[in-house]
C-alpha positions in Angstrom: -2.3 5.4 -25.9 -3.2 1.9 -25.0 -0.6 0.0 -23.0 0.6 -3.3 -24.5 -0.8 -6.4 -22.7 1.7 -8.8 -21.0 -0.7 -11.6 -20.0 -4.2 -12.4 -21.2 -6.6 -15.0 -19.7 -9.6 -15.9 -22.0 -12.7 -17.9 -21.1 -11.0 -19.6 -18.1 -13.0 -22.2 -16.2 -11.9 -24.2 -13.2 -13.8 -26.5 -10.9 -11.5 -28.9 -9.1 -14.3 -31.4 -9.5 -16.9 -29.4 -7.5 -18.7 -26.1 -7.9 -17.0 -23.8 -10.4 -14.3 -21.6 -8.9 -14.2 -19.6 -12.1 -16.4 -19.8 -15.1 -15.8 -17.9 -18.4 -13.2 -15.7 -16.8 -11.4 -13.0 -18.9 -8.5 -11.0 -17.6 -5.7 -8.9 -19.0 -2.5 -7.6 -17.3 -1.0 -4.6 -19.1 2.5 -3.2 -19.0 3.0 -1.0 -15.9 -0.1 -2.4 -14.1 -0.1 -2.2 -10.3 -3.1 -4.3 -9.3 -4.6 -5.3 -6.0 -6.2 -8.7 -6.1 -8.9 -8.8 -3.5 -11.7 -11.1 -2.4 -12.9 -13.1 0.6 -10.9 -15.9 2.1 -11.7 -19.0 0.0 -12.9 -17.0 -3.0 -10.0 -18.2 -5.2 -7.5 -15.4 -5.1 -4.4 -17.6 -4.7 -5.8 -20.1 -7.2 -6.3 -17.4 -9.8 -2.7 -16.3 -9.2 -1.4 -19.8 -9.8 -3.4 -20.0 -13.0 -1.8 -16.7 -14.1 1.6 -18.1 -13.2 1.0 -21.3 -15.2 1.2 -23.5 -12.1 -2.5 -24.6 -12.2 -4.0 -25.8 -15.4 -7.6 -24.5 -16.0 -10.3 -26.9 -17.3 -11.0 -24.7 -20.3 -9.7 -21.4 -21.8 -6.4 -20.1 -22.9 -3.5 -18.1 -21.4 -1.4 -16.0 -23.8 1.5 -13.5 -23.6 3.9 -12.0 -26.0 7.0 -14.0 -26.8 9.8 -13.5 -24.2 7.4 -12.3 -21.4 8.4 -13.7 -18.0 6.0 -14.2 -15.1 7.3 -14.5 -11.6 5.3 -15.9 -8.7 5.8 -15.6 -4.9 3.8 -18.2 -3.1 3.0 -18.3 0.6 4.4 -21.7 1.3 7.4 -22.3 -1.1 9.0 -25.7 -1.5 12.6 -25.8 -0.2 13.3 -29.5 -0.9 16.9 -29.9 -2.2 18.2 -26.6 -0.9 20.7 -26.5 1.9 20.2 -22.8 2.7 17.7 -20.0 2.1 20.3 -18.3 0.0 20.6 -21.4 -2.2 16.9 -21.3 -2.8 16.8 -17.5 -3.5 19.7 -17.6 -6.0 18.7 -20.9 -7.7 17.3 -19.2 -10.9 20.1 -16.6 -11.1 23.5 -16.8 -12.8 26.7 -16.5 -10.8 27.1 -12.8 -11.7 23.6 -12.0 -10.5 23.7 -13.5 -7.0 24.6 -10.1 -5.6 21.0 -9.1 -6.1 19.8 -11.5 -3.5 22.4 -10.4 -1.0 21.3 -6.7 -1.4 17.6 -7.7 -1.0 18.4 -9.8 2.1 19.4 -6.7 3.9 16.1 -5.0 3.4 14.1 -8.1 4.2 16.2 -9.1 7.3 16.8 -12.5 5.7 19.5 -14.9 6.9 20.8 -16.4 3.7 22.9 -19.0 5.5 19.8 -20.3 7.4 18.8 -24.0 7.0 15.2 -24.0 5.5 14.3 -26.7 8.0 15.4 -24.5 10.9 14.3 -21.2 9.6 11.3 -19.4 11.1 7.9 -19.4 9.5 8.5 -15.8 8.4 11.9 -16.3 6.9 10.8 -18.9 4.3 8.3 -16.5 2.6 10.9 -13.8 2.7 13.3 -16.0 0.8 10.6 -16.5 -1.8 10.1 -12.7 -2.0 13.9 -12.1 -2.4 14.0 -14.7 -5.2 11.2 -13.1 -7.1 12.5 -9.6 -6.8 16.0 -10.7 -7.8 14.6 -12.4 -10.9 13.2 -9.1 -12.2 10.4 -10.7 -14.3 8.1 -8.7 -16.6 5.1 -9.5 -14.2 5.4 -10.1 -10.5 2.6 -12.1 -8.8 2.8 -11.5 -5.0 0.7 -13.6 -2.7 0.6 -12.0 0.7 4.1 -10.5 0.6 3.6 -8.5 3.8 2.8 -11.5 6.0 5.6 -12.0 8.5 7.3 -8.7 7.6 7.7 -6.1 10.3 6.8 -2.5 9.7 10.3 -1.5 8.7 10.5 -4.3 6.1 7.0 -3.5 4.8 8.1 0.1 4.4 11.2 -1.0 2.5 9.2 -3.3 0.2 6.6 -0.5 -0.3 9.4 1.9 -1.4 10.9 -0.7 -3.7 7.7 -1.5 -5.4 6.8 2.2 -5.7 9.9 2.7 -7.8 9.6 -0.3 -10.1 8.3 -0.2 -13.6 7.6 -3.9 -13.6 3.9 -4.8 -13.6 2.7 -6.5 -10.5 -0.5 -8.1 -9.1 -0.6 -8.3 -5.3 -2.7 -10.1 -2.7 -2.4 -8.5 0.7 -4.5 -7.8 3.8 -2.5 -4.6 4.6 -4.7 -1.7 3.6 -2.0 1.0 3.9 0.3 -1.1 1.6 -2.4 -1.5 -1.0 -3.5 2.1 -0.8 0.0 3.3 -1.3 0.9 1.1 -4.3 -2.1 0.0 -6.4 -3.7 1.8 -9.4 -6.3 -0.9 -10.3 -8.3 -3.5 -8.5 -9.3 -7.1 -9.4 -12.2 -8.3 -7.3 -12.8 -12.1 -7.1 -16.4 -12.6 -6.1 -18.6 -15.7 -6.5 -16.6 -17.0 -9.5 -16.4 -13.7 -11.3 -13.4 -11.3 -11.6 -14.3 -7.6 -11.9 -11.8 -4.9 -12.7 -11.9 -1.3 -11.5 -9.3 1.1 -12.9 -8.7 2.6 -9.5 -6.5 1.5 -6.7 -7.5 -0.3 -3.5 -8.4 3.0 -1.8 -11.6 3.1 -3.9 -12.4 -0.6 -3.5 -15.0 -0.5 -0.7 -17.0 2.3 -2.3 -16.9 0.4 -5.6 -17.9 -2.9 -4.0 -20.8 -1.3 -2.1 -22.1 0.3 -5.4 -21.9 -3.1 -7.1 -23.8 -4.7 -4.3 -26.4 -2.0 -4.3 -27.0 -2.4 -8.0 -27.3 -6.2 -7.5 -29.9 -5.7 -4.7 -31.9 -3.3 -6.9 -31.9 -5.7 -9.8 -32.9 -8.6 -7.6 -35.7 -6.6 -6.1 -37.0 -5.6 -9.5 -36.8 -9.2 -10.7 -38.7 -10.4 -7.6 -41.5 -7.9 -8.2 -41.8 -8.9 -11.8 -41.9 -12.6 -10.9 -44.6 -11.9 -8.3 -46.6 -9.9 -10.8 -46.3 -12.5 -13.6 -47.1 -15.3 -11.1 -50.3 -13.5 -10.1 -51.3 -13.3 -13.7 -50.6 -17.0 -14.2 -53.1 -17.8 -11.5 -55.8 -15.3 -12.3 -55.7 -14.9 -16.1 -54.3 -18.0 -17.8 -57.6 -20.0 -17.8 -59.4 -17.7 -20.1 -56.7 -17.5 -22.8 -54.6 -20.6 -22.2 -53.5 -21.3 -25.7 -52.6 -17.7 -26.7 -50.5 -17.1 -23.5 -48.2 -20.1 -23.3 -45.3 -17.8 -24.3 -45.9 -15.6 -21.3 -45.9 -18.8 -19.1 -42.6 -19.8 -20.6 -41.2 -16.3 -19.9 -42.3 -16.6 -16.3 -40.4 -19.9 -16.1 -37.3 -18.2 -17.6 -37.6 -15.4 -15.0 -37.7 -17.9 -12.2 -34.7 -19.7 -13.6 -32.8 -16.4 -13.8 -33.6 -15.7 -10.2 -32.5 -19.1 -9.1 -29.2 -18.7 -10.9 -28.4 -15.6 -9.0 -25.6 -16.4 -6.6 -26.3 -14.8 -3.3 -23.5 -13.0 -1.5 -21.9 -14.9 1.3 -23.0 -13.2 4.6 -20.4 -11.8 7.0 -19.1 -14.0 9.8 -21.4 -13.7 12.8 -18.6 -12.9 15.2 -19.4 -11.7 18.7 -17.2 -10.5 21.5 -18.7 -10.5 24.9 -17.1 -9.2 28.0 -17.1 -11.3 31.1 -17.2 -10.0 34.7 -15.8 -6.5 34.8 -12.2 -6.4 35.8 -10.7 -3.9 38.2 -9.8 -0.4 36.9 -6.1 -1.2 36.9 -5.5 -4.2 34.6 -1.7 -4.4 34.4 1.1 -2.4 36.1 4.8 -3.0 35.2 7.6 -1.3 37.0 11.2 -1.5 35.9 10.8 -4.8 34.1 13.7 -6.0 31.9 14.7 -9.2 30.1 17.9 -10.6 28.6 18.7 -13.9 26.9 22.2 -15.2 26.5 23.7 -11.8 27.4 21.5 -9.9 24.9 19.2 -7.3 26.2 15.7 -7.8 24.9 14.1 -5.1 27.1 15.8 -2.4 29.2 14.0 -1.4 32.5 10.6 -0.3 31.4 7.4 1.0 33.1 3.8 0.6 31.8 0.3 1.0 33.3 -2.7 -0.4 31.5 -6.2 0.5 32.6 -9.6 -1.1 31.9 -10.7 -0.4 28.4 -7.3 0.5 27.0 -6.3 -0.9 23.5 -2.6 -1.1 23.5 -0.7 -1.8 20.3 2.8 -3.3 20.3 5.1 -2.5 17.4 8.7 -3.3 16.6 11.1 -5.1 14.3 10.9 -8.9 14.2 13.0 -10.2 17.1 12.7 -7.0 19.0 10.8 -8.7 21.8 7.2 -7.9 21.3 5.9 -11.4 22.3 8.4 -11.5 25.1 7.1 -8.3 26.5 3.5 -9.5 26.1 4.3 -12.7 28.0 5.9 -10.7 30.9 2.9 -8.4 31.1 0.5 -11.3 31.3 2.5 -13.2 33.8 3.6 -16.1 31.6 7.2 -15.1 31.8 9.1 -13.7 34.7 11.1 -10.5 34.2 14.8 -10.4 35.2 14.2 -7.2 37.1 11.2 -5.3 38.3 7.7 -6.6 38.8 4.3 -7.0 37.1 1.1 -6.6 39.0 -2.1 -8.0 37.5 -5.4 -6.5 38.3 -8.3 -8.4 39.9 -10.9 -10.5 38.2 -9.0 -10.9 34.9 -10.5 -13.3 32.3 -7.9 -13.7 29.6 -8.4 -14.9 26.0 -5.3 -15.4 23.8 -4.9 -15.4 20.0 -1.3 -16.4 19.3 0.4 -15.8 16.0 1.7 -19.3 15.6 -1.7 -20.8 15.9 -0.2 -23.2 18.5 -3.7 -23.8 20.0 -4.6 -25.6 16.7 -3.7 -29.3 16.2 -3.2 -29.6 12.4 -4.3 -33.2 12.4 -7.5 -32.6 14.4 -10.8 -31.8 12.6 -12.4 -28.4 13.1 -15.2 -30.2 15.0 -12.7 -31.7 17.4 -10.8 -28.5 17.7 -13.8 -27.0 19.4 -15.5 -29.9 21.2 -12.2 -31.1 22.8 -11.2 -27.6 23.9 -11.4 -27.8 27.7 -12.3 -24.1 28.0 -15.4 -24.4 25.9 -16.3 -28.1 25.9 -19.6 -29.3 27.3 -19.1 -32.2 29.6 -20.5 -35.5 28.2 -21.3 -34.0 24.8 -19.5 -34.6 21.5 -21.5 -32.2 19.4 -21.9 -29.1 21.6 -19.7 -26.3 22.8 -20.3 -23.6 25.5 -20.5 -20.3 23.7 -20.4 -17.3 26.1 -22.2 -19.3 28.8 -24.8 -21.1 26.6 -24.5 -24.5 24.9 -24.6 -24.5 21.1 -24.4 -27.2 18.5 -20.8 -27.2 17.1 -21.9 -27.1 13.5 -24.2 -24.1 14.0 -21.3 -22.3 15.7 -18.9 -23.1 12.9 -21.3 -21.8 10.4 -21.2 -18.4 12.2 -17.6 -18.3 11.1 -18.4 -19.3 7.5 -17.4 -23.0 7.7 -19.6 -25.6 6.0 -20.3 -29.1 7.0 -17.6 -30.6 4.7 -15.0 -28.4 6.3 -16.1 -29.3 9.8 -14.9 -32.9 9.5 -11.7 -32.0 7.6 -8.3 -31.6 9.3 -7.1 -28.1 10.3 -4.1 -28.6 8.0 -6.5 -28.4 5.0 -7.5 -24.8 5.9 -6.1 -21.6 4.3 -4.3 -19.1 6.5 -7.4 -16.9 6.7 -9.6 -19.9 7.6 -7.2 -20.9 10.4 -7.4 -17.3 11.7 -11.2 -17.5 11.7 -11.1 -20.8 13.6 -8.8 -19.2 16.2 -11.3 -16.3 16.6 -14.1 -18.9 17.0 -12.2 -20.5 19.9 -11.5 -17.2 21.8 -14.9 -15.6 21.1 -16.7 -18.6 22.6 -15.3 -17.5 26.0 -16.3 -14.6 28.1 -13.3 -12.4 28.6 -12.2 -9.0 29.8 -8.6 -9.1 28.6 -7.8 -10.0 25.0 -4.3 -10.8 23.9 -4.1 -10.6 20.1 -0.7 -11.6 18.6 -0.8 -10.9 14.9 -4.5 -11.5 14.5 -4.8 -9.7 11.1 -2.5 -12.0 9.1 -4.5 -13.7 6.2 -7.9 -12.2 7.1 -9.9 -10.7 4.3 -11.1 -7.1 4.2 -14.7 -7.8 5.4 -13.5 -9.9 8.4 -10.9 -7.2 9.3 -13.7 -4.6 9.3 -15.9 -6.7 11.5 -13.0 -7.5 13.9 -12.2 -3.8 14.1 -15.8 -2.9 14.9 -16.0 -5.7 17.6 -12.8 -4.4 19.3 -14.2 -0.9 19.2 -17.3 -2.0 21.0 -15.5 -4.4 23.4 -15.8 -3.2 27.0 -12.7 -5.1 28.1 -9.0 -4.4 27.5 -7.0 -5.3 24.4 -3.3 -6.0 24.0 -2.5 -6.1 20.2 0.7 -7.0 18.4 0.5 -6.1 14.7 2.4 -4.8 11.7 -0.8 -3.7 10.0 -0.4 0.1 10.2 -4.0 0.8 9.2 -5.5 -1.6 11.7 -3.3 -0.2 14.5 -4.5 3.3 13.6 -8.2 2.2 13.7 -8.0 0.2 16.9 -5.1 1.3 19.3 -5.6 4.0 21.9 -1.9 3.8 22.7 1.2 2.2 21.1 4.3 0.8 22.6 7.2 0.9 20.1 10.0 -1.5 20.7 12.9 0.2 18.9 15.5 -2.5 19.2 18.5 -3.0 21.5 16.1 -3.2 24.5 14.6 0.3 24.0 10.9 0.9 24.3 8.6 3.9 24.4 4.8 4.4 24.8 2.9 6.9 22.7 -0.7 8.0 22.7 -2.8 6.9 19.8 -2.1 4.5 16.9 0.9 4.0 14.7 0.5 7.3 12.7 0.1 9.1 16.0 3.3 7.5 17.3 5.2 8.6 14.2 3.9 12.1 14.6 5.2 12.1 18.2 8.7 11.1 17.0 8.6 7.2 17.2 11.4 5.6 15.3 12.3 2.0 14.5 15.9 0.9 14.7 17.2 -2.2 13.1 20.6 -3.7 12.6 20.3 -2.9 8.9 21.5 0.7 8.6 20.1 1.0 5.1 16.6 0.7 6.4 17.1 2.0 9.9 15.3 5.0 11.2 17.5 6.7 13.8 15.8 6.4 17.2 15.7 8.9 20.0 17.7 7.9 23.0 15.5 6.1 25.6 16.3 5.2 29.1 14.7 3.4 32.0 11.7 4.4 33.9 8.8 3.9 31.6 10.7 4.7 28.4 11.2 8.4 29.2 13.9 10.1 27.2 17.2 10.7 28.8 18.9 14.1 28.5 17.3 15.7 25.4 19.3 15.5 22.2 20.1 18.5 20.1 19.3 16.5 16.9 17.4 13.3 16.3 20.2 12.3 14.0 23.4 13.5 15.8 26.4 14.4 13.8 29.5 12.1 14.0 33.1 13.4 14.1 33.2 13.1 10.3 30.6 15.8 9.9 27.9 13.4 8.7 25.1 11.8 10.7 24.7 8.0 11.0 22.5 7.5 7.9 24.7 9.8 5.7 27.9 8.0 6.9 26.4 4.6 5.9 25.2 6.0 2.6 28.7 7.3 1.8 30.0 3.8 2.5 27.5 2.0 0.3 27.4 4.4 -2.7 30.6 3.0 -4.5 28.9 -0.5 -4.5 25.7 1.1 -5.8 27.5 2.9 -8.6 29.4 -0.3 -9.5 26.1 -2.3 -9.6 24.4 0.3 -11.8 27.4 0.2 -14.2 27.3 -3.5 -14.4 23.6 -3.6 -15.1 24.0 -0.9 -17.8 26.7 -2.9 -19.4 24.5 -5.9 -19.7 21.6 -3.9 -21.0 23.8 -2.2 -23.6 25.1 -5.6 -24.7 21.5 -6.8 -25.1 20.4 -3.7 -27.0 23.4 -4.0 -29.4 21.6 -6.9 -31.1 20.3 -5.3 -34.3 17.5 -7.9 -34.6 16.2 -7.6 -31.0 13.5 -4.9 -31.9 12.1 -7.0 -34.7 12.3 -10.4 -32.9 11.2 -9.3 -29.4 9.7 -5.8 -29.3 8.4 -6.1 -25.7 11.8 -7.1 -24.5 13.5 -4.3 -26.5 11.1 -1.7 -25.0 11.7 -2.9 -21.5 15.5 -3.0 -21.9 15.4 0.5 -23.3 13.4 1.8 -20.4 15.6 0.0 -17.9 18.8 1.5 -19.4 17.4 5.0 -19.3 16.2 4.4 -15.7 19.7 3.2 -14.6 21.5 6.0 -16.4 19.3 8.5 -14.4 20.0 6.6 -11.1 23.7 6.5 -11.9 23.9 10.2 -12.4 22.0 10.8 -9.1 24.2 8.4 -7.2 27.4 10.1 -8.5 26.1 13.5 -7.6 25.1 12.3 -4.1 28.5 10.7 -3.6 30.3 13.9 -4.5 28.1 16.0 -2.2 28.7 13.6 0.8 32.4 13.3 0.1 32.8 17.1 0.2 31.0 17.2 3.6 33.0 14.3 5.0 35.7 15.8 7.3 37.7 12.6 7.9 39.8 10.5 5.6 39.3 7.0 7.2 39.9 3.8 5.4 36.1 3.2 5.3 35.8 5.7 2.5 38.8 4.8 0.3 36.7 2.9 -2.2 36.3 6.0 -4.5 34.2 5.3 -7.6 35.9 5.9 -10.9 34.0 8.9 -12.2 35.9 9.0 -15.5 34.7 5.9 -17.2 33.7 4.6 -20.6 30.3 6.0 -21.3 27.5 3.6 -22.1 25.4 4.4 -25.1 22.0 6.0 -24.6 18.9 3.9 -25.4 18.5 5.9 -28.6 22.1 5.2 -29.6 21.6 1.5 -28.9 18.5 1.4 -31.0 20.4 3.0 -33.9 23.4 0.8 -33.7 
C-alpha cells in the first residue's frame, strides 16, 4: 500500500541570479521516509533543505503538504540572537509543560543548557539546534550535518534515537556508518538534478557509478552519431541539397543536445607527497600526564609511534584528544614524563578550528601570503611541493573557480574551507601529518580521495576523528581516551578497538559504556577485573543501578504523553478534519503504550534484583493507575 506523502515539491527552479541550482525539480517525502541527501560540496544540498523547510523561496514551482503537517529544520549555523542561554533557544518553540524534553535530550547530546550562546563552543550551538528539533517532534525532520561536532558516544546516541523514531527524516551527513545504519532511500543532488533511489546510502556508490556509466555510454553513442552525420554533411549534401535540409537540421539538434550535456565535475586533484624520510622512531612518549585546574586530563601514559603508522585518536568531547596531540608533537609540555621526537620530522597540521584561515582574507591571499608556501617577490605564485605554481591553477586543483579565488574565506561552505585547508598542507612536503577532524563537511568523493591518499602516503599520520568508517579505513592503531584521564591503545581501527574491549566513558551514565580499569604505563590494564561491569553492593551493576533510578521518570513521562495523546484523540472531528494528524497520534499512542508496558516490566525486574533499600529508589511508580484508552477506543469515542 502506498504511503501518504507529507511534502511535495513540484517543478522547482532556483538560480540566485546565476546558473540554475535546480531546474524543474520534483520531489516527494512520504510518511516514514528515512532519506540520505547526498551530493558534492556546493551542489545545493543545504539549499534544497532550506527550500523544503520553507526558508528559501524558489523562483518557480510549488511546495505542498497536507494540512497540519509540520516540518522541522536543523541548520548548521543557527541564529541565537535574543536568547540568553542555549536552553532558552532550545525550548523557545515549546510550551512550559514540554521543556522537560530538551532537558532529557541535553543529557545524550552533552549540551550545557545554561551556557551563553556567545561563549558556547562551536559544537554546542549546533547541538542546541538538534535538541530543539528533536524536542519539537515535527512530522518531518530535516537534519543538516547533525553529526558534526558530536563525539562517537553522542553519534551512537543519536543513531539509536533516530532508529526508533517513526518520524520521517531527511539527513545530510558525511558519516558513512551513520547513513548506512539509518537510511532506506537516497536523494542525490547532481548538476541541478535530484535523483531518488529506493535504497539506503549503503547502495549509493554502486548506484552512482551505474548512472555515470550509462551517461558515458549515451555520450559516446551521441558523439559517434554526430561524427557520422557530420561526415555525411561534408560528403553528401552537395548532390541532394534541397531534399536533405531536414537531416542537416537534425545534425544541428544533435550538436545542441551534446552541448547541453552538463559534464561531471572532476575530482579534486589532491596529492600528498612525502618529504625527506624521517627516522624509524617518530614519537616516543613515556609516562606523560596532564592536568588543568586540578582536573586530570591524562593519567601517566606511554606510546611509541613508528614511521608509517596511522594512529587514530578517539574519545568524548573534552576528553583531551587535542591536548594529547599537542603533547605528542611538542607544542605542549606534559606535567610528568617526557616526549622524544624523531629526527628529520617535517610536520603539516590540519586543525579542526581552521585557525590557519583568516575569514576576511581571500582564498588567493590565504595561499600567497602563507609563509610556508609563498614564493618570495611573487603575488600570484605558490610553492607546491618544491615547484612554483600559479595560485589560480593550484586552486582549480581543489575545485575552486576564479570568482571564489577573490572572495573572502568567510563566504565558503564548511566543505570548501576544509578543501582550502587541505590545499595549504598538501602544498608542503611532509613526513608527519597531524589531522584534527579533517572529515567534517567533506563530501563522499573527497573523503574517498583523502582516504586513498593517506593509504599511499609513506609518512606518518596522527588522526583525530569521530567518523567511525573513516577510522576503520585509515587507522592502523587507535588510542581511545576513555575519560577521567584514562587512555588505551588498540591495534587497528575503531571497529577493531571495540572488538578488543574498548569502551567510552562519559559523565552521562545513560549513554556511558563502562570502561575497563586502566592504569599508568602505556595504558596497560591493572589487576584484571572479574567482570567488565562489576556488581555494586546493591546487586546491580552501574548501568542497571542508573536505569533503576531513571525508570520512574521515564514511566511518568510516558504517562504524561499518553494523556495528551488521548485528549487529542478524544476530539470526534479530528479524523475528518486532519486525517494525517489523527493517524500519527494513533500510532504514537500505541507506541507509548508498548514502551510503558516494557518500562514497567523492566522496573519490576530490576527492583526484585535490587538488594538494598536506599533513598535513591524510593520514587516507586504507581503501577495501579487510571488506564488510558487504546487507539481503537479513542477512535470510537
